C-alpha positions as CSV (number, residue, x, y, z in Angstrom):
1,M,116.2,-13.7,-37.5
2,S,112.5,-14.1,-38.2
3,E,112.2,-10.4,-38.6
4,V,114.9,-10.3,-41.2
5,I,113.2,-13.0,-43.2
6,K,109.9,-11.0,-43.2
7,L,111.7,-7.9,-44.5
8,H,113.3,-9.9,-47.4
9,K,109.9,-11.3,-48.4
10,K,108.4,-7.8,-48.9
11,K,107.9,-6.7,-52.5
12,P,110.6,-4.3,-53.8
13,K,109.6,-0.6,-53.8
14,F,111.2,0.1,-57.2
15,K,111.2,-2.1,-60.4
16,N,114.6,-0.9,-61.4
17,S,117.3,-2.8,-59.5
18,S,120.0,-0.1,-59.9
19,W,120.8,2.4,-57.1
20,N,122.3,5.7,-58.1
21,F,124.5,7.5,-55.7
22,K,123.5,10.9,-57.2
23,L,120.5,12.1,-59.1
24,D,120.7,14.3,-62.2
25,K,119.7,17.8,-60.9
26,V,120.5,19.7,-64.1
27,H,117.7,22.1,-64.9
28,H,116.3,22.9,-68.3
29,Y,116.9,26.6,-67.8
30,A,117.2,29.3,-65.2
31,F,116.7,33.1,-65.3
32,W,117.6,36.3,-63.5
33,N,115.2,39.2,-63.5
34,E,116.5,42.8,-63.9
35,A,120.1,41.8,-64.6
36,F,120.4,45.2,-66.3
37,T,118.3,48.3,-66.0
38,K,116.6,50.0,-69.0
39,E,119.3,52.6,-69.2
40,E,122.1,50.0,-69.0
41,C,120.4,48.0,-71.8
42,Q,120.3,51.1,-74.0
43,T,124.0,51.7,-73.3
44,I,124.9,48.2,-74.5
45,I,122.8,48.7,-77.6
46,D,124.5,52.0,-78.3
47,I,128.0,50.5,-77.8
48,A,127.2,47.6,-80.2
49,K,125.7,49.7,-83.0
50,K,128.5,52.2,-82.8
51,K,131.0,49.4,-83.3
52,G,129.1,48.3,-86.3
53,L,126.8,45.4,-87.3
54,I,127.6,42.5,-89.7
55,K,125.4,39.7,-91.0
56,G,125.1,36.8,-88.7
57,T,126.2,33.5,-90.2
58,T,126.2,29.8,-89.3
59,T,128.6,27.0,-90.1
60,S,126.0,24.9,-91.9
61,N,122.4,25.9,-93.0
62,T,122.4,29.5,-94.0
63,D,118.6,29.7,-94.2
64,V,118.2,29.1,-90.5
65,R,119.5,32.5,-89.5
66,D,118.6,36.1,-90.5
67,S,120.0,38.8,-88.3
68,K,122.8,41.2,-87.8
69,I,125.5,41.0,-85.1
70,S,128.4,42.7,-83.4
71,W,131.1,41.1,-81.3
72,L,131.8,42.8,-78.0
73,Y,134.7,42.4,-75.6
74,P,135.8,43.9,-72.2
75,S,137.9,46.5,-74.2
76,D,134.7,47.8,-75.8
77,N,133.7,49.6,-72.5
78,M,132.0,46.3,-71.6
79,E,134.0,45.2,-68.5
80,W,131.1,46.1,-66.2
81,V,128.8,43.8,-68.2
82,F,131.3,40.9,-68.1
83,R,131.7,41.3,-64.3
84,R,128.0,41.4,-63.6
85,V,127.2,38.5,-65.9
86,T,130.0,36.5,-64.3
87,D,128.4,37.0,-60.8
88,I,124.9,36.1,-62.1
89,V,126.1,33.0,-64.0
90,L,128.1,31.6,-61.1
91,N,125.1,32.1,-58.8
92,L,122.7,30.4,-61.2
93,N,125.1,27.6,-62.0
94,K,125.5,26.7,-58.4
95,Q,121.8,26.5,-57.9
96,F,120.6,24.9,-61.1
97,F,123.4,23.2,-63.1
98,N,126.6,22.7,-61.0
99,F,128.8,22.6,-64.2
100,D,132.6,22.9,-64.0
101,L,133.1,26.3,-65.8
102,F,136.1,28.2,-67.2
103,G,134.6,31.6,-68.3
104,L,133.2,33.7,-71.1
105,N,136.0,32.9,-73.5
106,E,134.2,34.0,-76.7
107,G,133.1,37.5,-75.8
108,F,129.5,38.7,-76.2
109,Q,127.5,38.6,-79.4
110,F,125.1,41.4,-79.7
111,T,122.2,40.4,-82.1
112,N,119.8,42.7,-83.9
113,Y,116.5,41.3,-85.3
114,I,114.2,43.6,-87.3
115,A,110.8,43.1,-88.8
116,P,109.3,41.6,-90.9
117,S,111.2,38.3,-90.7
118,N,114.5,38.3,-88.9
119,K,114.9,35.1,-86.9
120,Y,117.2,32.3,-85.8
121,G,115.6,28.9,-86.4
122,K,116.0,25.8,-84.3
123,H,119.6,25.0,-83.4
124,I,121.9,24.1,-80.5
125,D,125.0,26.1,-79.5
126,K,127.3,23.1,-78.9
127,I,130.0,23.0,-81.6
128,N,132.3,20.2,-82.8
129,N,136.0,20.7,-82.7
130,G,135.8,23.9,-80.8
131,L,135.5,25.3,-77.3
132,V,133.4,23.2,-75.0
133,R,130.3,25.3,-74.5
134,K,128.5,24.3,-71.4
135,L,126.0,27.1,-70.7
136,S,124.3,29.6,-73.1
137,L,123.0,32.9,-72.0
138,S,120.7,35.4,-73.6
139,I,119.9,38.9,-72.2
140,Q,116.8,40.7,-73.4
141,L,117.9,44.3,-74.2
142,T,114.7,45.7,-75.8
143,D,111.4,46.5,-74.1
144,P,108.9,43.9,-75.4
145,K,106.4,46.7,-76.0
146,E,108.7,47.9,-78.8
147,Y,108.4,44.8,-81.0
148,E,106.2,41.7,-81.8
149,G,107.4,38.1,-82.2
150,G,111.0,37.4,-81.5
151,E,110.2,35.0,-78.7
152,L,113.0,32.7,-77.4
153,F,111.8,29.1,-77.2
154,L,113.7,26.3,-75.5
155,Y,112.7,22.7,-76.5
156,E,112.6,20.0,-73.9
157,N,109.4,18.8,-75.6
158,K,107.5,19.2,-78.9
159,N,105.9,22.5,-78.0
160,G,108.8,24.1,-76.2
161,D,108.9,26.7,-73.4
162,E,108.6,30.4,-74.1
163,M,111.1,32.4,-72.2
164,K,110.5,35.7,-70.3
165,K,110.7,38.8,-72.5
166,E,111.1,41.5,-69.9
167,Q,113.8,44.0,-70.6
168,G,117.1,43.2,-68.7
169,T,116.2,39.5,-68.1
170,L,119.0,37.0,-68.3
171,I,118.2,33.5,-69.5
172,L,120.7,30.7,-68.9
173,F,120.5,27.1,-70.2
174,P,122.7,24.2,-71.2
175,S,124.3,24.7,-74.6
176,Y,123.0,21.3,-75.9
177,V,119.4,22.4,-75.5
178,L,117.5,23.0,-78.8
179,H,116.2,26.5,-79.1
180,E,115.2,29.2,-81.5
181,I,114.2,32.9,-81.9
182,K,110.9,33.2,-83.6
183,P,110.6,35.7,-86.5
184,V,110.2,39.4,-85.4
185,T,107.0,40.6,-87.1
186,K,107.0,44.2,-85.9
187,G,109.7,46.6,-84.6
188,E,113.2,45.6,-83.6
189,R,114.6,43.2,-81.0
190,N,118.1,43.4,-79.5
191,S,119.8,40.8,-77.4
192,L,123.2,40.0,-75.9
193,V,124.3,36.3,-76.0
194,S,127.3,34.4,-74.9
195,W,128.5,30.9,-74.1
196,V,130.2,29.8,-70.9
197,T,132.9,27.3,-71.5
198,G,134.3,24.5,-69.4
199,K,136.0,21.1,-69.3
200,Q,134.7,18.3,-71.6
201,F,131.5,16.7,-70.4
202,K,132.2,13.2,-69.0
């Protein structure tokens, strides 16, 4: 009994009196090196440009975005891309996010940025009254030696984090994270983006 009393008289280790069963282990982002080879990246670029590019738009501020896009689906000789991205996303999700996911229900959006000023200003991918986007992915299709600018920044703080630019790299992050593509100041940058959907967050 005396030992129990002594234990209760010790100062608490934590100031917060709550005790969570599980801690939030959702990461800010994850990446996969060499998701696609240089040759495969060029094949995707060729498929997208052959299908044709249109001006990229937004649902609100039209000044935030300046780029051209093409929508790509499995029927566009892209089934191999969907299969590989699925495997990578499921792997990274299990390690870094553990979200309940449905799939790539919106296809891929190929995006073309050219100098001197194409960009996509700060925004989030989460949308109201639409599919529940849980994870966003971006695949670097162009060799970074072929352009300047065009960095992908994710903002967890004021300065943000610059993402890897190596060709073939896949970046994955929660769709509610603020991010942007800096203006391309020289050359041309191509990327492939998509959103992994799932159940409503609770």
